[in-house]
C-alpha angles and dihedrals in degrees: 000000000000116000115215090197140028111259119206122184119215126185114215105183106295092347127090116206125193109211112204113207133183110249094224105036097028088220117147109253098180144336127220130194112224144172129247092270093054091047090050091053092047090051090052092049090049088052089057099250122151124231095266093053092046091053091052093048093045091051090053097041097048098030093236130138118271089243092059092043091049092051094047094046094045093050093047093048090047089053090051090050092049090052090049094243092119122037112247115245 
């Protein structure tokens, strides 16, 4: 997956915020509030993992079936693609 922006996760109390920054200018483009699952997926993307590897890790980390993990990861990555944060493939 190719990230079009830098994604930084920030915990503000109970809230997790993903700060989206332009790679070149380092200006904040947007910020999104997200849950623990979304933050986990972002961390895996930042680590360079592909969708299949993220599904496997999510299934293990959250003790969910691979079908549920696959659906959650796929929907979240599609949302990131629709917002232009990840380049469509």
